[in-house]
N, C-alpha and C positions, 0 to 999 in steps of 0.2 A: 411476468409470466408464471404460472404455477406448473407444477408436475405432479405425478403420483408415485407413491410407493405400491408395489405390488407383493403379494405373498407367494409362496411356491405354486399355489393352485391359480395363479394369474387374477386374483381379486383384489381390487383397490383396498389397500388397507387405510391409507389417508392421504391427503393433499400435502405437498410441501412446496415451499418456495425455491425457485431456481438460485443457483450459486450466486449470481451476481446480485440478485434482490436480497438474499440473505447477508451477503457482505455489506451492501450498502446500508442495510438497516443496522446492522452490528457496529459499522465504524462511524454511524451518526452519533454514537454515544462518546466518540472521542473529542471531548470538549476543546481541548487545546488546538487540536487540528482545526476545528471550527472558528476557534478564536483567531487562529493564523490565516484564515481565509484560504485554505487549501482545499481543492474539490478533486474528486475522482473523475478522470476524463475517459479512461478506457480500461478495461480489464479483461483478461484472457490468459490462456496457456502459455502463449508465446511472449507476452509482455503485458505490463500494466503501466499506466500513465497517469499521473496526478500532476496538478497546475496550480498556481497562484498568482493573482494579480498583486503586484507589488504596491504598496501603501506606504506613506510615510512612516507609520509605526514599524515598518520592517528595515529601516535604514539605520546604520550605525553613525558615529559622530563623523565619519568621513563621507557620508552621503551615499554608501554602497550598502547592498543588501547585508544585514548581519549574518555572520557565521551561523549562528543558531537558528535563524530561519532556514538556511541551505541545509543544515543537517536535519532539522524537522521535516522538511520537504523530502528528503531522501529516505527517511526512516519510515515515513508514511508510505512511500511508493514500494519500500521493501514489505512493509506490513500488507499490502494489499497483494502483491505478487505471491507472497509466500503462503498467506492465508488461503487464496485463491486455490493455489495448488495442493496446500496441506493445512487444513484446518486442525487444530490450534496451533499457530506458530508464534513464538515469542523471540525478540531479539535478544541474542547473547552477547553480540559486539558488533561494532561498527568502525570502520575507518575512513575518513574523508580526506581527499587530496584536492585543494583549491588551486584551480588552474589560472583564473584570471577574477579580477573584482567584478560583481554583478552590478552593472548600471543599465537596468532595464525596467520594462512596465510589466513584463510576465516572465514566470520561471516555470519549466516544464521538467518534471523528473520521469524517466523511463527505467523500470526494474525489468531485469531478465534473471531468471535463475540460471546458475552457471553448473551447480553441482547438487545433488542430493545423496547423501550417504548416512545410512540408519536413520538416527533422529535428528540429524544436522542437515540443514540446507544453507548453500551459499548463494549469493545474489550480487550482482553488480547494478548500480544505479548511476545512471549519468543525468546530470542537470544542464539544461541549456537555456540560454537568454531567448528574447524575442527575435534575434536575429539567427538562431539555430547554432551558435557558437557555445562551446563547451565551457561551463563555469566551473564544475568540480566534477569528480569522479569518486564514487564511494563503494565499498564493499561490506557487506554485511554477513553474519553467521546467525543462525536462527536455531531454536531447538523445537523439533516438531513433535506435538502431543499425539498425532494420529489419531483425531477424532473424526467420526463418520458424520456425514452432513445431517442425518436424522438427529443424531445426538447434539450437533452444533445447534440446529435449529431448537430443539427441546430445550437445551440448557442455557443458550446464550441470546436466544432472540425472543422467545415467549415471554410475555409481561406477566 
């Protein structure tokens, strides 16, 4: 879906892409996420959700989902959430607490912003298995560059 930018005289200046369309196009460039099979399921101001179908390549020597996959899933959920609310945001730090081994066919990561102070945003990400059981809980801190959507589209989306 497209929207329009208006000037002060209410004249259309140019068309622009909606937030979700912009972010989907932007994050298509994340090659590691694509290689990992992670997909965006939902994005909005309240929460963002990403998911992955678990394959053999995601398993560790014990036959469980490898911790790096869980962290990648959580980090990407944070990226979607924080950039939906505040483009451009980059991860400054992340902490993961593993609750149980992930023996599952799918994983879902749900991210919610918990606090925004100045150029910092804090977010909690909860990863669940296909039964809805919590696998791990993560907390991320990001630096917000405060780029407006028009600049975001011009600088990061246009080819």
